[in-house]
N, CA and C of each residue as an Amber inpcrd file, in Angstrom:
protein
   192
 -35.1890000   8.3010000  68.0570000 -34.9880000   7.9330000  66.6700000
 -36.1290000   8.5460000  65.8580000 -35.7740000   9.1690000  64.7620000
 -36.7910000   9.8350000  63.9450000 -37.3930000   8.8630000  62.9320000
 -38.5050000   9.2890000  62.3210000 -39.1560000   8.4660000  61.2930000
 -38.2610000   8.2950000  60.0750000 -37.4670000   9.3130000  59.7570000
 -36.5500000   9.2070000  58.6170000 -35.4750000   8.1550000  58.8710000
 -34.9990000   8.0720000  60.1030000 -34.0120000   7.0390000  60.4350000
 -34.6310000   5.6460000  60.3040000 -35.8450000   5.4920000  60.7750000
 -36.5330000   4.2080000  60.6520000 -36.7710000   3.8530000  59.1850000
 -37.1670000   4.8320000  58.3880000 -37.3770000   4.5960000  56.9620000
 -36.0740000   4.1830000  56.2900000 -34.9620000   4.7890000  56.6910000
 -33.6580000   4.4410000  56.1370000 -33.2690000   3.0020000  56.4890000
 -33.5540000   2.5920000  57.7110000 -33.2590000   1.2190000  58.1370000
 -34.0740000   0.2190000  57.3250000 -35.3480000   0.5120000  57.1210000
 -36.2110000  -0.3740000  56.3380000 -35.7400000  -0.4480000  54.8900000
 -35.3480000   0.6810000  54.3120000 -34.8730000   0.6970000  52.9310000
 -33.5740000  -0.1030000  52.7940000 -32.6690000   0.0490000  53.7430000
 -31.4160000  -0.7030000  53.6940000 -31.6820000  -2.1930000  53.8370000
 -32.5840000  -2.5750000  54.7300000 -32.9390000  -3.9830000  54.9030000
 -33.5190000  -4.5560000  53.6180000 -34.3660000  -3.8080000  52.9640000
 -34.9700000  -4.2590000  51.7040000 -33.9010000  -4.4910000  50.6390000
 -32.9430000  -3.5710000  50.5350000 -31.8640000  -3.7130000  49.5560000
 -31.0070000  -4.9470000  49.8500000 -30.6920000  -5.1750000  51.1180000
 -29.8810000  -6.3320000  51.4780000 -30.6210000  -7.6420000  51.2070000
 -31.9210000  -7.6810000  51.5040000 -32.7050000  -8.8950000  51.2390000
 -32.7650000  -9.1890000  49.7400000 -32.9310000  -8.1560000  48.9210000
 -32.9650000  -8.3570000  47.4700000 -31.6120000  -8.8620000  46.9660000
 -30.5240000  -8.3170000  47.5130000 -29.1920000  -8.7710000  47.1130000
 -28.9990000 -10.2450000  47.4510000 -29.2640000 -10.6100000  48.7120000
 -29.0280000 -11.9920000  49.1380000 -29.9880000 -12.9750000  48.4920000
 -31.1740000 -12.5290000  48.1290000 -32.1270000 -13.4140000  47.4470000
 -31.6190000 -13.7930000  46.0650000 -30.7870000 -12.9580000  45.4680000
 -30.2430000 -13.2300000  44.1400000 -28.9530000 -14.0330000  44.1560000
 -28.4330000 -14.3430000  45.3340000 -27.1880000 -15.0910000  45.4610000
 -27.4780000 -16.5750000  45.6750000 -26.6340000 -17.4570000  45.1360000
 -26.8230000 -18.8820000  45.4140000 -26.4920000 -19.1760000  46.8790000
 -27.0580000 -20.2320000  47.4310000 -26.7470000 -20.5610000  48.8330000
 -25.2860000 -20.9630000  48.9770000 -24.7330000 -20.7380000  50.1390000
 -23.3400000 -21.0870000  50.4060000 -23.2200000 -22.2360000  51.3860000
 -24.3050000 -22.4910000  52.1010000 -24.3040000 -23.5590000  53.0970000
 -25.5960000 -24.3580000  52.9890000 -25.5350000 -25.5900000  53.4450000
 -26.7160000 -26.4500000  53.4480000 -27.7690000 -25.8310000  54.3820000
 -29.0110000 -25.6720000  53.9220000 -30.0280000 -25.0610000  54.7800000
 -30.4590000 -25.9660000  55.9310000 -30.0860000 -27.2390000  55.9100000
 -30.5100000 -28.1690000  56.9530000 -29.4890000 -28.3110000  58.0740000
 -28.1880000 -28.3500000  57.7310000 -27.1870000 -28.5290000  58.7800000
 -26.0860000 -27.4750000  58.7880000 -26.0770000 -26.5660000  57.8280000
 -25.1370000 -25.4520000  57.8240000 -23.7490000 -25.7600000  57.2970000
 -23.5200000 -26.9790000  56.8080000 -22.1990000 -27.3000000  56.2590000
 -22.0320000 -26.6120000  54.9090000 -20.8020000 -26.2510000  54.5500000
 -20.5780000 -25.6110000  53.2450000 -20.9850000 -26.5420000  52.1050000
 -21.5650000 -25.9710000  51.0710000 -21.9250000 -26.7580000  49.8970000
 -20.6890000 -27.0300000  49.0640000 -20.6250000 -28.2110000  48.4900000
 -19.4970000 -28.5970000  47.6540000 -19.9420000 -28.6250000  46.2030000
 -19.0650000 -28.1790000  45.3150000 -19.3960000 -28.1520000  43.8920000
 -19.1220000 -29.5170000  43.2810000 -20.1220000 -30.0380000  42.5600000
 -19.9870000 -31.3250000  41.8980000 -19.4190000 -31.1750000  40.4990000
 -19.1380000 -32.2980000  39.8300000 -18.5570000 -32.2470000  38.4900000
 -19.4980000 -31.6250000  37.4480000 -20.7990000 -31.6670000  37.7240000
 -21.7600000 -31.0860000  36.7740000 -22.0630000 -29.6230000  37.0720000
 -21.3620000 -29.0260000  38.0450000 -21.5420000 -27.6100000  38.3630000
 -22.6080000 -27.3260000  39.3970000 -23.2820000 -28.3580000  39.9030000
 -24.2810000 -28.1440000  40.9410000 -23.5960000 -28.0700000  42.3040000
 -24.2660000 -27.4490000  43.2480000 -23.7850000 -27.3920000  44.6200000
 -24.5680000 -28.4140000  45.4280000 -23.8820000 -29.1810000  46.2640000
 -24.5470000 -30.2400000  47.0180000 -24.0830000 -30.2510000  48.4650000
 -24.9920000 -30.6700000  49.3370000 -24.6940000 -30.8530000  50.7490000
 -23.9290000 -32.1700000  50.8990000 -23.0200000 -32.2280000  51.8420000
 -22.2270000 -33.4470000  52.0540000 -23.1010000 -34.6510000  52.3800000
 -24.1870000 -34.4250000  53.0940000 -25.0700000 -35.5280000  53.4780000
 -25.9460000 -35.9900000  52.3150000 -25.9910000 -35.2110000  51.2460000
 -26.7560000 -35.6010000  50.0690000 -28.2310000 -35.2660000  50.1320000
 -28.6480000 -34.4940000  51.1330000 -30.0710000 -34.1850000  51.2640000
 -30.4720000 -32.8550000  50.6350000 -29.5350000 -32.1780000  49.9760000
 -29.8460000 -30.9040000  49.3340000 -28.9160000 -30.7010000  48.1530000
 -29.4940000 -30.2910000  47.0080000 -28.7170000 -29.9540000  45.8180000
 -29.2420000 -28.6420000  45.2610000 -28.3120000 -27.7790000  44.8690000
 -28.6950000 -26.5020000  44.2560000 -28.3350000 -26.5810000  42.7790000
 -29.1900000 -26.2690000  41.8830000 -30.4690000 -25.5650000  41.9940000
 -31.6960000 -26.4760000  42.0530000 -31.5500000 -27.8020000  41.9840000
 -32.7110000 -28.6880000  41.9360000 -33.6340000 -28.5370000  43.1440000
 -33.0970000 -28.4920000  44.3420000 -33.9060000 -28.4650000  45.5580000
 -34.1370000 -27.0640000  46.1030000 -33.7110000 -26.0460000  45.3830000
 -33.7730000 -24.6710000  45.8910000 -35.1470000 -24.0660000  45.7010000
 -35.7780000 -23.6830000  46.7830000 -37.0520000 -22.9730000  46.7780000
 -36.9310000 -21.8410000  47.8030000 -36.5740000 -20.6260000  47.3310000
 -36.3420000 -19.5250000  48.2870000 -37.5400000 -19.2380000  49.1790000
 -38.7480000 -19.3800000  48.6650000 -39.9350000 -19.0930000  49.4830000
 -40.0380000 -20.0880000  50.6380000 -39.7690000 -21.3380000  50.3620000
 -39.8420000 -22.3510000  51.4240000 -38.7040000 -22.2030000  52.4150000
 -37.5280000 -21.8180000  51.9350000 -36.3720000 -21.6750000  52.8020000
 -36.4660000 -20.4400000  53.6950000 -37.2510000 -19.4550000  53.3140000
 -37.3600000 -18.2230000  54.1040000 -37.9650000 -18.4940000  55.4760000
 -38.8110000 -19.5020000  55.5790000 -39.4550000 -19.8140000  56.8370000
 -38.5990000 -20.6180000  57.7810000 -37.4270000 -21.0390000  57.3520000
 -36.5790000 -21.8850000  58.1960000 -35.8260000 -21.0670000  59.2170000
């Protein structure tokens, strides 16, 4: 594998991370269940332990 191929892989990874960082979560970060939309437009976990955007901290979630 050449250095250019490795550089291309790193660049593609960076683009994908930036894309996904800008997207709202689709599943609860604690148990993986799909988030449900509430009447006020927020996304919530079925167990009630996570609400988006109130509880969303991308930096903290990255370490999970």
